[in-house]
C-alpha positions as CSV (number, residue, x, y, z in Angstrom):
1,M,90.1,37.7,85.6
2,N,89.7,37.5,89.3
3,E,86.6,39.8,90.9
4,A,88.8,41.7,93.2
5,N,90.5,43.3,89.7
6,V,87.3,43.0,87.1
7,P,85.5,47.0,88.8
8,G,89.2,48.5,88.4
9,A,89.2,47.3,84.6
10,Q,85.5,48.2,84.2
11,D,86.6,51.4,86.0
12,T,89.6,52.1,83.8
13,I,87.3,50.8,80.4
14,Y,84.6,53.5,81.3
15,L,87.3,56.3,81.4
16,C,88.9,55.3,78.9
17,N,85.9,54.8,76.4
18,F,84.4,58.7,77.2
19,R,85.6,61.9,75.7
20,V,84.5,64.6,78.3
21,S,83.1,68.3,76.3
22,V,81.1,71.1,78.0
23,E,77.4,71.6,77.0
24,G,75.8,74.4,79.0
25,E,76.7,74.0,82.3
26,W,77.3,70.4,82.4
27,L,80.8,68.3,81.6
28,C,79.1,65.1,78.7
29,L,80.9,62.5,78.4
30,K,80.4,61.0,74.8
31,E,81.3,57.3,73.7
32,L,84.0,57.3,71.3
33,D,83.1,53.4,70.6
34,D,86.5,51.7,71.0
35,V,85.9,49.9,73.3
36,D,83.7,45.9,72.5
37,Y,81.6,45.4,75.3
38,N,79.6,42.5,73.5
39,N,82.1,40.4,75.3
40,I,80.0,41.0,78.6
41,D,79.1,37.4,79.0
42,N,82.4,36.1,79.6
43,F,82.5,37.9,82.7
44,P,81.8,35.3,86.0
45,E,78.4,35.9,87.6
46,P,79.1,38.0,91.1
47,R,78.1,36.0,94.0
48,T,75.3,37.7,96.4
49,P,77.3,37.3,99.5
50,S,80.3,38.5,98.1
51,P,81.4,42.6,99.6
52,I,82.8,43.2,96.5
53,E,79.5,45.1,94.0
54,P,78.6,43.2,91.6
55,L,79.1,44.4,87.5
56,F,76.9,46.4,85.4
57,I,74.7,46.9,88.2
58,V,73.3,50.0,88.7
59,R,75.4,51.8,91.1
60,D,74.7,55.7,92.6
61,P,75.2,58.1,89.6
62,G,76.7,60.9,92.2
63,L,79.3,58.4,93.1
64,I,80.4,57.9,89.7
65,E,80.4,61.9,88.7
66,R,82.5,62.4,91.9
67,R,84.8,59.3,91.0
68,N,85.1,60.8,87.6
69,L,85.9,64.1,88.4
70,V,88.9,62.9,90.7
71,N,90.2,61.2,88.5
72,I,90.1,63.1,85.5
73,S,91.7,65.7,87.9
74,K,94.5,63.7,88.9
75,L,95.5,62.8,84.8
76,I,95.2,66.2,84.7
77,V,97.2,67.5,87.2
78,K,99.9,65.2,86.5
79,E,100.1,66.0,83.5
80,L,99.9,70.2,84.0
81,I,103.4,69.1,86.3
82,E,105.2,67.4,84.0
83,T,104.7,69.8,81.2
84,S,105.4,72.4,83.8
85,V,108.7,70.7,84.4
86,K,109.8,70.5,80.7
87,Y,109.3,74.1,80.6
88,G,111.3,75.1,83.7
89,R,108.2,74.8,86.1
90,M,106.6,78.1,84.5
91,L,103.3,78.0,82.3
92,D,101.2,80.6,80.8
93,S,97.7,80.9,79.6
94,D,98.5,79.5,76.4
95,S,99.6,75.8,77.9
96,M,96.3,73.4,77.2
97,P,97.1,71.5,80.2
98,L,96.4,74.5,82.4
99,Q,93.6,75.5,80.6
100,H,91.9,72.0,80.9
101,F,93.1,72.4,84.6
102,F,90.8,74.7,85.1
103,I,87.8,73.3,83.1
104,V,87.9,71.0,85.4
105,L,88.5,72.8,88.2
106,E,85.5,74.6,87.6
107,H,83.3,71.8,87.0
108,V,84.4,70.1,90.5
109,L,83.7,73.7,91.8
110,R,80.2,73.5,90.5
111,H,79.3,69.7,91.5
112,G,76.0,69.1,93.4
113,L,75.5,73.3,93.1
114,R,72.0,74.1,94.5
115,P,69.3,75.3,92.1
116,K,67.7,78.5,92.7
117,K,64.5,79.0,94.8
118,G,61.3,79.3,92.7
119,L,61.3,81.8,89.6
120,L,62.2,84.8,91.9
121,G,64.7,83.2,94.3
122,P,68.3,84.1,94.5
123,K,70.9,82.2,91.9
124,K,73.4,80.1,93.3
125,E,76.6,81.2,92.4
126,L,80.0,80.0,92.7
127,W,81.8,83.4,93.4
128,D,79.0,84.0,96.5
129,I,81.2,81.0,97.5
130,L,84.2,82.2,96.5
131,Q,83.9,85.5,98.1
132,T,83.3,83.9,101.5
133,V,86.8,82.9,102.0
134,E,88.2,86.6,102.5
135,K,86.0,86.7,105.8
136,L,87.8,83.2,107.2
137,T,91.7,84.0,105.5
138,A,93.0,87.7,105.8
139,E,95.2,86.9,102.2
140,A,92.6,86.1,100.1
141,Q,91.2,89.7,100.6
142,D,93.5,91.8,98.2
143,I,92.6,89.1,95.1
144,T,88.9,89.3,95.8
145,A,89.4,93.4,95.8
146,S,91.3,93.0,92.2
147,V,88.5,90.7,90.7
148,R,85.8,93.1,91.5
149,D,87.4,95.8,90.5
150,L,88.1,94.1,86.6
151,P,86.8,96.0,83.8
152,T,86.8,93.1,81.4
153,V,84.7,90.9,83.9
154,K,80.8,91.5,84.2
155,T,79.2,87.9,85.2
156,A,79.8,86.3,88.1
157,M,81.2,83.2,86.5
158,G,83.6,85.3,84.7
159,R,84.6,86.8,88.5
160,A,85.1,83.2,89.6
161,R,87.5,81.9,86.5
162,A,89.4,85.0,87.8
163,W,89.6,84.3,91.2
164,L,90.9,80.7,90.1
165,R,93.8,81.7,88.0
166,L,94.4,84.4,90.6
167,A,94.9,81.9,93.4
168,L,96.9,79.7,91.5
169,M,99.6,82.3,91.0
170,Q,99.5,83.2,94.7
171,K,100.3,79.7,95.2
172,K,97.0,79.8,97.3
173,L,94.5,77.7,95.5
174,G,95.0,74.2,97.8
175,D,94.7,76.3,100.6
176,Y,91.9,78.4,100.2
177,L,89.8,75.0,99.3
178,K,91.0,73.6,102.5
179,V,89.3,76.5,104.5
180,L,86.3,75.9,102.5
181,V,86.0,72.1,103.6
182,D,86.7,72.9,106.8
183,H,83.4,75.3,107.1
184,K,81.5,73.2,105.2
185,D,78.4,72.4,107.9
186,D,78.9,76.6,108.3
187,I,79.3,77.3,104.5
188,L,79.0,75.2,102.4
189,S,75.7,73.1,103.3
190,D,73.6,76.3,102.0
191,Y,74.8,76.3,98.6
192,Y,75.3,72.3,97.9
193,E,73.7,69.3,97.9
194,P,74.7,66.5,100.2
195,D,75.8,64.7,98.1
196,A,78.3,67.0,95.8
197,L,81.7,66.4,95.6
198,L,83.1,69.0,98.0
199,M,80.7,67.9,100.7
200,S,82.3,64.1,100.3
201,E,85.2,63.0,101.8
202,E,86.8,62.8,98.0
203,I,87.0,66.5,98.0
204,I,90.5,65.7,100.1
205,V,92.3,64.2,97.2
206,I,91.9,67.0,95.0
207,V,92.8,69.5,97.8
208,G,96.0,67.3,98.1
209,L,96.7,67.3,94.2
210,L,96.0,71.1,94.2
211,L,98.6,71.9,97.6
212,G,101.0,69.8,94.9
213,L,100.4,72.7,92.4
214,N,102.4,75.1,94.2
215,V,105.8,73.6,92.8
216,I,104.6,75.7,89.6
217,D,104.6,79.1,88.5
218,C,102.0,80.6,86.3
219,N,102.5,83.8,84.4
220,L,98.7,84.5,83.3
221,C,97.1,87.3,82.2
222,V,93.5,88.1,83.5
223,K,92.7,90.9,81.7
224,E,93.8,89.7,78.1
225,E,91.5,86.6,78.7
226,D,87.7,86.0,77.9
227,L,86.3,84.6,81.0
228,D,82.8,85.6,80.5
229,C,82.2,83.1,77.4
230,Q,81.8,79.4,78.2
231,Q,84.8,77.1,78.2
232,G,85.9,74.5,75.7
233,V,86.2,70.6,75.2
234,I,88.9,68.5,76.7
235,D,90.7,65.8,74.8
236,F,91.7,62.9,76.4
237,S,93.9,61.6,73.6
238,L,96.7,63.9,75.1
239,Y,96.0,61.8,78.5
240,L,95.8,58.2,77.5
241,R,99.7,57.3,76.5
242,N,101.6,54.4,76.4
243,A,104.0,52.9,79.4
244,C,106.9,52.7,76.8
245,P,107.4,56.3,75.2
246,V,106.8,57.8,78.8
247,N,109.5,55.1,80.0
248,C,111.7,56.2,77.2
249,S,111.6,60.0,77.5
250,G,111.7,59.8,81.2
251,S,115.3,58.0,81.0
252,S,116.0,60.7,78.7
253,I,115.3,63.6,80.6
254,E,116.6,61.8,83.6
255,N,119.9,61.2,81.7
256,D,120.1,64.6,80.8
257,P,122.8,66.7,83.0
258,D,121.3,70.5,81.8
259,L,118.0,69.2,83.2
260,E,119.5,67.5,86.5
261,N,121.2,71.2,87.2
262,M,117.8,73.1,86.4
263,T,116.2,70.9,88.7
264,A,118.3,71.6,91.2
265,V,118.6,75.2,91.0
266,L,114.2,75.4,91.0
267,D,114.7,73.1,93.9
268,Q,117.0,76.1,95.5
269,K,114.9,78.6,94.2
270,N,111.9,77.1,95.7
271,Y,113.7,76.5,99.3
272,I,114.7,80.3,99.2
273,E,111.3,80.9,98.5
274,E,109.9,79.4,101.9
275,L,112.9,80.2,103.7
276,N,112.1,84.2,103.1
277,R,108.5,83.4,104.0
278,H,109.0,82.2,106.9
279,L,111.8,84.6,108.3
280,T,109.5,87.3,106.6
281,A,106.9,86.0,108.4
282,T,109.0,85.9,112.0
283,V,110.0,89.4,111.7
284,G,106.1,90.2,110.8
285,N,105.6,88.7,114.9
286,L,108.5,90.4,116.4
287,Q,107.7,93.5,115.0
288,A,104.1,93.4,116.2
289,K,105.5,92.1,119.5
290,V,107.5,95.1,119.9
291,E,104.6,97.3,119.2
292,A,102.8,95.9,121.6
293,L,105.1,96.2,124.2
294,T,106.1,99.7,123.5
295,T,102.1,100.5,123.4
296,T,102.2,98.6,126.7
297,N,104.7,100.4,128.0
298,A,103.2,103.7,127.4
299,L,100.1,103.4,128.3
300,M,101.9,102.0,131.8
301,K,103.4,105.1,132.1
302,E,100.0,106.9,131.3
303,D,98.4,105.0,133.7
304,L,101.2,106.1,136.3
305,E,100.5,109.7,135.8
306,I,96.6,109.4,135.6
307,S,96.8,107.1,138.9
308,K,99.1,110.0,140.3
309,S,96.4,113.3,139.3
310,N,93.8,110.9,140.5
311,L,95.4,110.6,144.2
312,Y,96.2,114.6,144.1
313,A,92.8,115.3,143.5
314,L,91.0,112.3,146.0
315,M,93.2,114.4,148.5
316,E,91.7,117.9,147.2
317,E,88.4,116.2,147.8
318,N,89.0,114.2,151.3
319,A,90.0,117.7,152.7
320,N,86.9,119.2,151.2
321,L,84.9,116.4,152.5
322,K,85.8,116.7,156.0
323,A,85.1,120.2,156.0
324,K,81.5,119.7,154.6
325,L,81.2,116.8,157.0
326,S,82.0,118.8,160.3
327,S,79.7,121.6,159.2
328,V,76.6,119.0,158.2
329,N,77.3,117.3,161.7
330,S,77.1,120.6,163.5
331,S,74.1,121.7,161.8
332,A,72.3,117.9,162.1
333,H,73.0,118.2,165.6
334,I,71.6,121.3,166.2
335,E,68.2,120.5,164.5
336,E,68.3,117.0,166.4
337,T,68.2,118.4,169.3
338,T,65.6,121.3,168.5
339,K,63.3,118.5,167.4
340,G,63.7,115.8,170.0
341,T,64.3,117.5,173.5
342,K,62.7,114.5,174.9
343,D,64.9,111.7,173.3
344,V,68.0,114.4,174.8
345,K,67.3,112.9,178.6
346,D,67.0,109.2,177.8
347,E,70.0,109.8,175.5
348,N,72.4,110.9,177.6
349,D,73.1,107.9,179.6
350,P,74.1,105.9,176.6
351,M,75.8,108.8,175.2
352,K,78.7,108.8,177.8
353,K,79.0,105.0,176.9
354,E,79.5,105.7,173.7
355,M,82.3,108.3,174.1
356,E,84.3,105.8,176.2
357,Q,83.7,103.4,172.7
358,L,84.7,105.7,170.8
359,K,87.8,106.8,172.7
360,Q,88.7,102.8,172.5
361,Q,88.1,102.9,169.3
362,L,90.4,106.2,168.9
363,D,93.2,103.8,170.5
364,A,92.7,101.0,167.8
365,E,92.5,103.4,165.2
366,K,95.7,104.8,166.3
367,K,97.5,101.2,166.0
368,Q,96.3,100.4,163.2
369,K,97.3,104.1,161.2
370,Q,100.6,103.8,162.6
371,D,100.9,99.9,161.0
372,A,99.2,101.4,157.6
373,M,102.1,103.7,157.6
374,K,104.4,101.4,158.0
375,E,103.1,99.4,154.9
376,L,102.7,102.6,153.0
377,H,106.3,103.0,153.6
378,L,107.4,99.6,152.6
379,Q,105.0,99.9,149.5
380,L,106.5,103.4,148.2
381,C,110.0,101.2,148.4
382,L,108.6,98.9,146.3
383,K,107.1,101.1,144.2
384,N,110.6,102.2,143.0
385,E,112.0,99.4,142.9
386,M,109.5,98.6,140.4
387,E,110.0,101.6,138.6
388,V,113.7,101.4,138.0
389,A,113.2,97.5,136.8
390,M,110.9,99.0,134.1
391,K,113.3,101.4,133.0
392,L,115.5,98.1,133.0
393,L,113.3,96.5,130.7
394,E,112.7,99.2,128.5
395,K,116.9,99.3,128.1
396,D,116.6,95.6,127.3
397,I,113.8,96.2,124.6
398,H,115.5,98.8,123.0
399,D,118.9,96.2,122.7
400,K,116.1,93.8,121.2
401,Q,115.0,96.2,118.4
402,D,118.5,96.7,118.1
403,T,119.7,93.2,117.6
404,I,116.4,92.9,115.5
405,T,116.7,95.8,112.9
406,S,121.0,94.3,112.6
407,L,119.5,90.6,112.0
408,R,116.8,92.4,109.2
409,C,119.9,94.1,107.3
410,Q,122.2,90.6,107.9
411,L,119.2,89.2,106.3
412,D,119.0,91.7,103.5
413,D,122.7,91.4,103.0
414,I,122.2,87.5,102.7
415,K,119.1,87.8,100.0
416,V,121.1,89.8,97.9
417,I,124.6,87.6,98.1
418,N,122.3,85.0,96.9
419,I,120.8,86.6,94.3
420,E,124.5,87.6,92.8
421,M,125.4,84.1,93.3
422,Y,122.9,83.3,91.5
423,K,123.5,85.4,88.6
424,K,127.4,84.7,88.9
425,L,126.2,80.5,88.2
426,Q,124.1,81.6,85.3
427,E,127.3,83.6,84.2
428,C,129.7,80.3,84.9
429,E,126.7,78.1,83.0
430,E,126.7,80.6,79.5
431,E,130.9,80.8,79.6
432,L,130.8,77.6,80.1
433,T,128.5,77.0,77.0
434,Q,130.3,78.9,75.2
435,K,133.9,77.3,76.1
436,G,132.5,74.0,74.8
437,E,131.3,75.5,71.7
438,M,134.6,77.1,70.8
439,V,136.8,74.1,71.9
440,S,134.4,71.5,69.6
441,R,135.0,74.5,66.5
442,L,138.9,74.2,66.9
443,Q,138.5,70.3,67.6
444,A,136.9,70.4,64.0
445,K,139.6,72.5,62.7
446,T,142.5,70.6,63.9
447,S,140.9,67.7,62.2
448,Q,141.0,69.4,58.8
449,I,144.1,70.7,59.3
450,G,145.6,66.8,60.0
451,Q,143.6,66.0,56.6
452,L,145.2,68.9,55.1
453,L,149.3,67.7,56.5
454,S,148.0,64.0,55.6
455,S,147.7,65.2,51.8
456,L,150.6,67.7,51.6
457,Q,152.8,64.7,52.5
458,K,151.5,62.5,49.9
459,H,151.9,65.5,47.6
460,N,155.6,65.6,48.6
461,H,156.7,62.5,48.5
462,L,155.5,62.0,45.2
463,L,157.2,65.6,44.3
464,R,161.0,64.0,45.6
465,D,160.2,61.1,43.1
466,P,162.5,61.2,40.3
467,P,160.5,63.5,37.6
468,P,161.5,63.2,33.7
469,K,164.2,66.2,33.0
470,T,161.6,68.1,31.1
471,E,159.7,69.1,34.5
472,K,162.0,69.8,36.6
473,S,161.5,73.6,36.7
474,K,157.7,73.1,37.4
475,K,158.3,70.4,40.3
476,K,160.6,72.4,42.2
477,L,158.4,75.6,41.5
478,C,155.0,73.2,43.1
479,L,158.2,72.0,46.2
480,Q,158.8,75.8,47.3
481,E,154.7,76.0,47.1
482,C,154.4,72.7,49.0
483,E,157.1,73.9,51.5
484,N,155.9,77.3,52.1
485,S,152.3,76.0,52.6
486,L,154.2,73.3,55.3
487,K,155.6,76.3,57.5
488,H,152.1,78.2,57.5
489,K,150.3,75.3,58.3
490,T,152.4,74.3,61.0
491,E,152.6,77.6,62.3
492,L,148.5,77.4,62.1
493,I,148.8,74.2,64.4
494,T,150.9,75.9,66.8
495,K,148.8,78.6,67.3
496,L,145.6,76.9,67.8
497,E,147.7,73.9,70.5
498,A,148.2,77.2,72.0
499,K,144.9,78.2,71.8
500,T,143.6,75.3,73.0
501,V,146.0,75.0,76.1
502,T,144.6,78.4,76.5
503,M,141.0,77.4,76.6
504,S,141.7,74.5,78.7
505,D,143.5,76.5,81.7
506,A,140.4,78.9,80.8
507,L,138.1,75.9,81.5
508,E,139.9,74.6,84.7
509,K,139.6,78.4,86.4
510,L,135.8,78.2,85.5
511,D,135.3,75.1,87.5
512,A,137.9,76.4,90.3
513,K,135.2,80.1,90.1
514,Y,132.3,77.4,89.9
515,K,133.7,75.7,92.9
516,V,134.5,78.8,94.9
517,C,130.8,79.8,94.0
518,D,129.4,76.9,95.6
519,K,131.6,77.1,98.9
520,E,130.0,81.0,99.2
521,R,126.7,79.8,98.5
522,Q,127.0,77.0,100.9
523,S,128.3,79.5,103.6
524,A,125.2,81.6,102.6
525,F,122.8,79.4,103.6
526,D,124.7,78.4,106.7
527,T,125.0,81.8,107.5
528,M,121.1,81.7,107.3
529,K,120.4,79.0,109.1
530,Q,123.0,80.5,112.2
531,E,120.5,84.0,111.6
532,S,117.4,81.9,112.1
533,V,118.9,80.3,115.1
534,Q,119.6,83.8,116.3
535,V,116.3,84.8,115.5
536,S,114.6,81.8,117.5
537,K,116.9,82.7,120.2
538,Q,116.0,86.3,120.7
539,E,112.5,84.9,120.2
540,G,112.6,83.3,123.6
541,K,114.5,85.8,125.3
542,L,111.6,88.5,124.3
543,K,108.8,85.7,125.6
544,V,110.9,85.2,128.7
545,E,111.2,89.2,129.3
546,Q,107.6,89.7,128.5
547,E,106.2,86.6,131.1
548,W,108.5,88.8,133.5
549,R,106.9,92.3,132.8
550,M,103.7,90.6,133.1
551,S,104.6,89.7,136.3
552,L,105.8,93.1,137.0
553,Q,102.9,94.5,136.1
554,N,100.2,92.1,138.4
555,S,102.5,93.1,141.1
556,M,102.5,96.8,140.3
557,E,98.6,96.6,140.3
558,K,98.4,94.5,143.5
559,D,100.6,97.0,145.2
560,R,98.2,99.7,143.5
561,E,95.4,98.2,145.1
562,K,97.2,98.0,148.6
563,I,98.1,101.7,148.4
564,S,94.7,102.7,147.8
565,Q,93.4,100.8,150.6
566,L,96.1,102.5,153.1
567,Q,95.4,105.7,152.0
568,Q,91.3,105.2,152.3
569,E,92.1,103.5,156.2
570,N,93.8,106.6,157.0
571,S,91.6,109.0,155.6
572,Q,88.6,106.5,157.7
573,L,91.4,107.2,160.6
574,K,91.5,110.7,160.3
575,A,87.4,111.3,159.6
576,V,87.0,109.3,163.2
577,S,89.5,111.5,165.0
578,M,87.6,114.6,163.9
579,K,84.4,113.2,164.6
580,Y,85.9,112.8,167.9
581,V,87.1,115.9,168.3
582,T,83.9,117.3,166.9
583,L,81.6,115.4,169.6
584,Q,83.1,116.2,172.4
585,E,82.4,119.7,171.6
586,E,78.8,119.0,170.5
587,H,78.6,117.2,173.9
588,F,79.3,120.5,176.2
589,Q,77.1,122.3,173.4
590,L,74.4,119.9,174.4
591,Q,74.5,120.3,177.8
592,T,73.8,123.8,177.9
593,Q,71.0,123.2,175.4
594,F,69.7,121.0,177.5
595,R,69.3,123.0,180.4
596,D,67.8,125.9,178.3
597,L,65.8,123.6,176.9
598,E,64.0,122.5,180.2
599,R,63.2,125.7,180.7
600,T,61.7,126.1,177.8
601,L,59.7,123.1,178.5
602,E,58.6,124.2,181.5
603,E,56.9,127.7,179.7
604,V,55.7,125.4,176.8
605,G,53.8,123.0,178.9
606,A,52.0,125.5,180.8
607,Q,50.9,127.1,177.3
608,L,50.0,123.6,176.1
609,S,47.5,123.1,179.1
610,M,45.9,126.3,178.5
611,S,45.6,125.1,174.6
612,K,44.0,121.5,175.4
613,L,41.1,123.7,177.8
614,Q,40.1,125.9,175.0
615,I,40.2,122.1,173.1
616,E,38.0,120.9,175.0
617,D,35.6,123.9,175.0
618,L,35.3,123.9,171.6
619,K,34.5,120.1,171.0
620,E,32.0,120.3,173.7
621,S,30.3,123.1,172.0
622,A,30.8,121.9,168.5
623,S,29.3,118.6,169.7
624,Q,26.1,121.1,170.9
625,A,25.8,122.5,167.4
626,R,25.8,119.1,165.8
627,S,22.6,117.8,168.2
628,D,20.9,120.9,167.6
629,A,21.1,120.7,163.8
630,Q,18.7,118.9,161.8
631,W,18.5,117.1,158.5
632,V,15.2,119.3,156.8
633,D,13.2,117.4,154.0
634,D,13.4,118.8,150.6
635,K,9.5,119.0,150.2
636,Q,8.4,121.0,153.2
637,A,11.6,123.6,152.1
638,S,9.8,126.2,149.3
639,K,12.2,128.7,149.9
640,C,15.9,129.5,150.8
641,H,16.2,129.9,154.8
642,A,18.8,132.2,154.3
643,C,17.6,134.9,151.4
644,A,14.0,133.9,151.4
645,R,13.9,133.3,147.6
646,E,11.4,130.4,146.2
647,F,13.1,128.0,144.3
648,T,12.7,127.3,140.7
649,L,13.9,125.2,138.1
650,A,17.0,127.6,137.5
651,R,17.3,127.9,140.9
652,R,18.0,124.9,142.7
653,K,18.2,123.3,146.9
654,H,21.4,123.0,148.4
655,H,21.7,121.4,152.1
656,C,24.0,122.7,154.3
657,R,26.2,119.9,155.6
658,N,26.6,121.3,159.2
659,C,23.2,122.7,160.0
660,G,21.4,120.8,157.7
661,E,18.9,123.6,156.3
662,I,18.3,124.2,152.2
663,F,20.0,127.2,150.7
664,C,20.3,128.6,147.4
665,N,23.3,128.0,145.6
666,A,24.4,131.8,146.0
667,C,24.2,131.4,150.1
668,S,25.8,128.2,150.3
669,D,28.8,128.3,147.6
670,N,31.3,127.6,150.7
671,T,33.5,124.5,151.3
672,M,35.0,123.6,154.8
673,P,36.7,120.1,155.8
674,M,34.4,118.0,158.2
675,P,34.7,115.2,160.6
676,S,32.1,113.1,158.9
677,S,33.8,112.8,155.9
678,A,37.8,113.2,153.8
679,K,36.8,115.8,151.2
680,P,35.6,119.3,152.3
681,E,31.7,119.9,152.2
682,R,29.0,122.6,151.0
683,V,28.3,124.8,154.4
684,C,26.1,128.0,154.0
685,D,27.3,131.4,154.7
686,T,26.9,131.5,158.7
687,C,28.3,128.1,159.4
688,H,31.1,128.7,157.6
689,L,32.1,132.2,159.8
690,M,31.7,129.8,162.7
691,L,34.1,127.4,161.3
692,M,36.1,129.5,160.1
693,N,36.5,131.3,163.7
694,R,36.4,128.2,165.4
695,Y,39.4,126.5,163.5
696,S,41.5,129.7,163.9
697,V,41.2,129.3,167.8
698,V,42.1,125.9,167.6
699,S,45.4,126.5,165.7
């Protein structure tokens, strides 16, 4: 035995020598003691530099478990497909290979599942992993919702088993598992160990096996099964067979014409199902596109109406703002003239310069306004053209919708024709089987009649021989009876021959009908292909129209922006012209006000000189009063300076901050602002009156 073949032989011995059983949460392999391991020494010893791993050296148990699960799943899926071919690719819940498949699939999904963290931590369940599939694909939402609503299932493991059965009936089990494997770094890493089967690269083999099961139609009643209970034991004697019986049975199956016809019909059925799926998907996409186009069209119309209403509102606001601006400018200029009379003299010369600049700006703005009006006219023309183009596009969209509806009707008619053709094929096959049975019966009857004729001919020859004279009467009677029976039999033979001729004609007619049905079916397939080509062409046209519509929408938006900019510039130009007119009027008013203010300034100057003289006199008197005031010591004063009351513990001493004398609280309960401090200070009654008079004179 070569070194390269030894590991494969060991793996096959390893698989064949064990029987898989279920104990609790583990898939156990029990030894059958059919293989003798005593001749281990006959194998060659492994060499150390060889890249092949040596025999019987302890390998990774996780790797062995993964290989066992992959090999077991290969065997069971192969047997499942073979049994489904025998039963017309239809399986129910009573088939043993299907039950074994679900057991092995459960162990594949639970391999390497993390245990719960601590006593109080949540337990990692397979149902929690399967629930995440609906977040990744919307097609799994229906089966997860139906599993949640099952009244017979109570445990999480039972819900997971029901989910797997529904996914297999949906023919999406391999797709869902592939989605989970694609997100193993995000989702599966939280639930599985790093050496789990779902986290390894060997899961791709199992995904491929599950995708191969989409050929089988499974009819499973989930409500009647007890999915919460523990699953059974797999007997691998069903899957370990010799090569000869398989080949013999395979040759007999391959040579059977009925099975070939059945497989052809099933292949056609699967092909039609795939075509229907693709067509429904394309029809759904076209419906979504049409709905999106209608919504965008409605939104565009609404946007146009809103923009028109906004334009009218902006025009009204612009007029109101112009009126307010004129009033505000007039009031502001009046206030500025009253407050800054001195500034008017200095600003009289630059105002003339500004007026000249404003005249120049006004001329430039008039030119810009004319250009803007021309551009606005062009933009309005373009807008009208765009509206016409949008109307044409809407008509095209309606035409496309009509074509889509007609194509859908044609698809429905083709589906009905296919169903009728399938029924006709079944009826023709049944008639052919019945006619074949009738022909076999007629052939058996003709063989019996031939035997009777031969016996009658022999009997006739015996009767024609010269018999004795005593028995002449009896022989005559026998001859007459034989002749009558011969006539009857010949009539029967002619009738049977006529029946055989009619049956052969009927068979020929049925063959012709069968050929006609085949031709009609082929023509239906051709029409289906033509319709699919038309649908693809319509999709391409729709894409082109959508791109054209998007470009038109972009150009419309740009035109709207240009129109808004031009309107803003127009409003600004109008505002500048109004400002120019108002400034001219204000200039003349300011000149008159300037003359009046010069006169008032002369009068105010005289009054200011008088007030300055009074302020200087008051300052001198205040300085003299401060120089006369002295700060009296607390020890020297025993009585109030004003009321002459003696100071006690209840009657405290208070200094006047102006004259410096000591008073009681009643005589000095006044505050006045002093130049020595920012806050108001305590003063006596006399100082309070004096300061009040002084401040009134200053004001």
